[in-house]
C-alpha positions, 0 to 999 in steps of 0.5 A: 499499500504505502509502495504504491501510495509512494510510486502515486506521488513519484508519477505525479510529480513526473507529470508535473515536470514533464508539463513545466519542461514542456512550458518552459520549451515554449516560452523559449522558444515563443521568445526566439521568434521574437528576437529573430523576427527583430533581428531581421527586421533591424537588417532589413533597416542596415540595409535602407541605410547603407543605401541611403547614408550619403543622401542622409549625410548631405541634409545633416550637413545642411542642417548644420551649415545652416545652423552655423549660418544663423548663429553666426548672423547678428 
């Protein structure tokens, strides 16, 4: 009787640990999917920045030149 009671507790503990493991794997996969989507988005943004860097730098140079002109005027 005591042995079967102990065996039942061990089985229920094993089931609980199995459920916890499955849940942790699901959570980890969800986090990994979110992070990979973010990395993909950042990679696409890098490509855009490489393509448009010269125009952005020119716009920044113009803005800084206008700021210097505006600050230097009486």
